[in-house]
C-alpha positions as CSV (number, residue, x, y, z in Angstrom):
1,M,-5.0,7.6,-39.3
2,P,-3.4,7.4,-35.8
3,R,0.3,7.9,-35.4
4,M,2.3,4.8,-34.7
5,R,3.9,4.6,-31.3
6,Q,7.6,3.9,-30.9
7,K,8.5,0.8,-28.9
8,S,10.4,3.0,-26.5
9,D,7.2,4.9,-25.7
10,L,5.4,1.8,-24.5
11,P,5.2,1.1,-20.7
12,T,7.5,-1.5,-19.3
13,R,7.6,-3.9,-16.4
14,V,10.2,-6.3,-14.8
15,C,9.3,-10.0,-14.9
16,V,8.9,-11.5,-11.4
17,T,10.6,-14.7,-12.4
18,C,13.6,-13.8,-14.6
19,A,13.9,-10.1,-13.6
20,R,14.1,-9.0,-17.2
21,P,12.3,-5.9,-18.5
22,F,9.4,-6.5,-20.9
23,S,7.2,-4.0,-22.7
24,W,3.4,-3.7,-23.2
25,R,1.7,-5.9,-25.8
26,R,-1.6,-5.3,-27.5
27,K,-3.0,-8.6,-26.2
28,W,-2.3,-7.4,-22.6
29,A,-4.3,-4.1,-23.1
30,K,-7.2,-5.2,-20.9
31,D,-5.1,-7.0,-18.3
32,W,-1.9,-4.9,-18.1
33,D,-2.4,-4.2,-14.3
34,Q,-2.3,-7.9,-13.6
35,V,0.6,-8.9,-15.9
36,K,3.6,-10.1,-13.9
37,Y,5.4,-12.5,-16.2
38,C,7.1,-11.9,-19.6
39,S,6.2,-15.3,-21.0
40,D,4.4,-18.6,-20.5
41,R,7.8,-20.2,-19.6
42,C,8.3,-17.7,-16.7
43,R,4.7,-18.1,-15.6
44,A,5.2,-21.9,-15.4
45,A,8.4,-21.4,-13.4
46,R,7.1,-18.8,-11.0
47,P,8.9,-18.6,-7.6
48,G,7.8,-20.9,-4.9
49,Q,6.0,-23.5,-7.1
50,G,7.3,-26.9,-6.1
51,P,10.3,-28.6,-7.8
52,T,10.8,-25.9,-10.4
53,D,11.7,-23.5,-7.6
54,R,15.1,-22.1,-8.6
55,Q,15.9,-20.1,-5.5
56,G,18.3,-22.8,-4.1
57,E,20.6,-22.6,-7.0
């Protein structure tokens, strides 16, 4: 049986929208190189996308 990995051993990234760190998830295993956002909410509010653009605040 394979040894369990600690959460601190997983790779991390910084979300493009909220600038918070997030760690690798199993569902992103095939697409980890393309993952930029920590959640669906951040993906929907991505920078430069119309009225939800929060740069002017």
